[in-house]
C-alpha positions, 0 to 999 in steps of 0.5 A: 591423521586425525583418528590416529591421533585420537586413538594414540591418546586413548592408549597409555601403553603399547603391549610389548614382550620379553625385556621390553615389557619391563620398560613399558611398565616403568613407562606406564608408571612414569605416565601416571605420575606425569598425569598427576603432576601435570593436573596438580600444576594446572596445565592448560593443554592435555597429554598425548601419547607419542610413539618412537622406536627403541631397540627395534620396538615401539615405545610411547612417550608422553608429550603435552600438546595444546587443543587444536594445535598439530605443531610439535615442539621440542622434538629430537633431531631424529624425530624431525627427520622421520617427520620430514620423511612421513610428510613426503610419503603421505603427500606423495600418496595424496598426489598419486590419488588425485592423478589417478582420478579419470578426467571425466570423473573429477569432482570437488570431493576427489580433486580439490578437497584432498589437496586442501586437506593435505595442505591444511594438515601438513603445514604445521608438520612441515613447520615443526620440521623447519622452525627449530633451525631458527630457535633451537639451542642444539646444533644437531637439531638445527642441522636436522631442521635444515636437512628436513626443510631440504628434503621437503622442499625437494619434494614440493618442487617435484610436486609443483611439476606434476603434469598429471595432477595439473591436468586433473585440477585443470579438468575440474575448473573446466567443468563450470559446475557451481561452486562457492567463490572461495573454492573457484578462487582456491582452484584457480590458484592451483592452476596458476601455480602449475602454469607459472612453472610451465605445465601448459608449455611444451616439454621443450619450452618447460626445459628451457624454462628450467634452464632459465631459472637455474641460470637466473638463480646462479647469477642472482647468487653471484651478485649477492656474493660479490657484495658479501665478498667485498673487502674494501677498506677506507682509512680515516683518522680521528679527526676525519671521523669527528662526530662519531660517538666513542662506542662506534670508535670501539667498533672500528679496527686500527691499521698499522698506520694508526688510522681507523679501518672503515668497511663498506658494510651498512653497519660502518657506512650508515653511522658515518653518513648520519653522524660524521661532521666532516663533509669530505669524509662522507662524500668519500664514504658515499662515493666508495660505497656506490662504486662497489662491485662494478662487475655486478652491473654486467650480471644484473644486465644479464639477469634482467635479460633472462627474466624478460626471456622467462616471462615471455615464455610464460606468456607475459609481456615482461618480467614486471607483468609477471612479478606483479600479476598475482599481487594487489597492484596487478599490473606494472602500469598501475605500479608506475601510475601509483609511484609518479603520483606519490612522487609528484605529491611530495615535490613541493614538500621535498623542495622546501626540505632541500632549501632548509637543508642547504641553508643548514649546511652553509651555516655549518660548512660554508659554501660547499655544494649540498650533495646527496651524501649530506642528506642523512646527516643533515636530516638527522641534524635538523630532526634533532633541533626541531624535535628535541629528542634524547633517545637514550632517555626514551629508552628508559621508559620501555622495559621489555615486560611492560611493553609486551603487557601494553601491547596486549592491552592495546590489541585487546581494547582495539580488536576485541581479543583476550590473551591468556598464558598457557602455564607450563606449556611444553616449549624448546627453551625456558624463556619461551611462552605460549599464549591462547587467544580468545574473543573478548566477548564470546570467549571463542578460542581464536588461536595460539602464539608462541612468544620467544623474546629474549636473545640467546646464542644461535637464535635468529637474529631478527624480529619476525613472525612465523606461521606454524599452523594456518587456519582453515575450515575444511568439511566444517572442521575448523583448524586454528591458527598458530603463530611464533613471534621471534626476537632478540630483546635484552633480558633482565640482568641482575634486577635491571629490566631489559630496556628497548629502543623506540625503534624496537617497540615500533618493530614489536608492535608491527610484528604483533600486527602479523600475530593479530592478522594471522590469528583472526583469519577465517578463510576456508582454505589454509592457502588463504590464511593471514600470513599467506597473502600477496606481499602488497597486502600482508603488511598493511595491518602491521603498518596500520598498527605501528600508528599506535606507537605514536599516540600519547594514550597508547604510548602511556600503555606500553611505557613506564620509567624503568625505576618506577613503572608507575610513571609513564612517558612524558607527554612532551616526549610523545609529541616529539616522537610523533613530530620526528616520525614525519618531519623531513621525510619527503626528500628520503621518501623521494629517494626511495621512490627513485630506486623503486622506479628504476626497479620497475623500468628495467624489468618492464623495458628491454636494453635499458642503460642502467646508469644513464637511467639512474642519472635521469631519474635522479635529476627528475625525481630529486628536485635537482639534487645530482647524483654522485659522479662515478658511482654504479648504484645498479651494481650494489642494489641487492633488492633488484638482484634477489627477492624484490625484483620488479617489487621494490614498490611494495613496502610504500604501497602497504604504507599508503593504504595503512595511512588511509585506513588510519586516518579514515577509521581511527580518528578515535584512536581506541575505537573498538568498533572500527577495530572489530570491523577491521578485524571482520572485514579485512583480517578474517577473509585472508586471501579468500577475496580480492584485497582491493575489494576487501579494503574498498568494502572497509573504507566504503570507497576506493583507497586514496594516496592523500592521507599518506601524502599529508603525513609527509607534506607538513608546514616548515 
């Protein structure tokens, strides 16, 4: 592939015959003109020659690429589909070659290396097909991207069941030849992938495994469909919704009776629970929200039974053990120990919080018992009283462009990185920017990332980072990482800058943590690249970086009053934001731990009475705060139905380790020595080493929960 690309770059024109020769001459003239134009505009990349079919003949086009990146941007719908087909064909060729190796002749060079090279080379091409569905303004391109991803996924599914390839890799791991720890780890992961697909089982059991997976997928989707299709409407008059701001009333439809329609959707429910002054309304909404889709209870019970069968078929005691086997937690017992230890450490603080909240409710509503439905409203109310924060005012200090430049500065000073925009890079939309990332001291090229910040129609709606090319160093050839940060930030309008809510600022810095993590990867294999780690670990660097949003010196770097950006955010606001973060957080965290425990218990135990379990956990965890009567939380808990089953604990896990790192290593907020050490010891290895070993090496001890608990247990 590399040689073909280099030969393509040296050719400016393909010799054509007949009428097509005239087109070729015109293309050659255009190429020369474009080269001169690009040279004059000081582009940072190079020009490559790409080939496509025109009237049955090969024709060349000129396309700007950046050194070391194989990501193809701005390609047409037909090119996406052709690229997908070529990816599948090349992959099949390599898999067939590995499968043909005699079991007594297996070596690293003929078994592991071809698969590692294929993974590294094809990932940016696969992503070139897949990411346009998230960002393209063209419906045809988005449809082609979805179809291309379907074709590639279907092929990958076939490859994952290649018993002939599995036997060859298994034979290699059994040889016991001397190999580096990273090669050994990579080979073991390949074997594990095949075996989690049942390749070590008999054909009969393998068929049963596939049936179980199909049933699980169908039931999971039915559970989610039931929630999505729920059309329950509650009716309230304006007095019953007292406390909601005018803009929220504007978003509510009005029934024939003149009452406002409230849907059981989070965008309606959350504001009411947080802002509505009427306790009976909050209770009514919370009860209705918790009673949704009662049929889902039986679906979840069946799902859990099938998951346990699947896990036992694969040799695990239960589904929870299967789910955490390849994660940092490593066992369900460690997850339970972790959650119960955190919960127990929060009990005293949570009890104090509840006493204060009960008193606040008595003062406002009289002698009405405090219920779980009151928690969001009174936590928000007391935070506002204690922190004296107006987030509308805070927003005035965060123009988008200033926040971005400030984040660059933080990452430069903390991790020793330099960001330089690639001027006039080929991108899929004029708003998109491409940045080169260099090591600040040596000038070494670290990687690239695309920044697609601003809102537009048909674009993916959430802020996230997508890996476009994974870093690797196979056969002494380094492939540099390339990432994409997508967001829907407000753009400048009529000279008025787009302003960010503080939560958006935190989210943006979090996602930049993923960019830094991905860019700083130094693992040998693309499989161990920065964003392909187990979820218990991959969020730690980004959650760590969020801490800088609450430090005055850093807030001043990323802020400036929108009418005069020389005026950074005020010190008192900075202090209030830090207080807001940790105040009255123990009870809400306890509530999250309750659901994590529920998720872990049902996936590690057979035949659980789910509603009975939730009532028991509620009384045990929530310091005596009772669960609402008549609700069925297990019927409307989508995380345990699909995507996070037996792993709901993972976000808290990552938060705990991030808090420990910040408290231990970053007393001096902009300590570049600690930042460089973190970059080299934690970010660079990727998945090449055990995550607990990586963190223990960096901290000089095993990680602790204490720093995290300290942020939640404060003096009332």
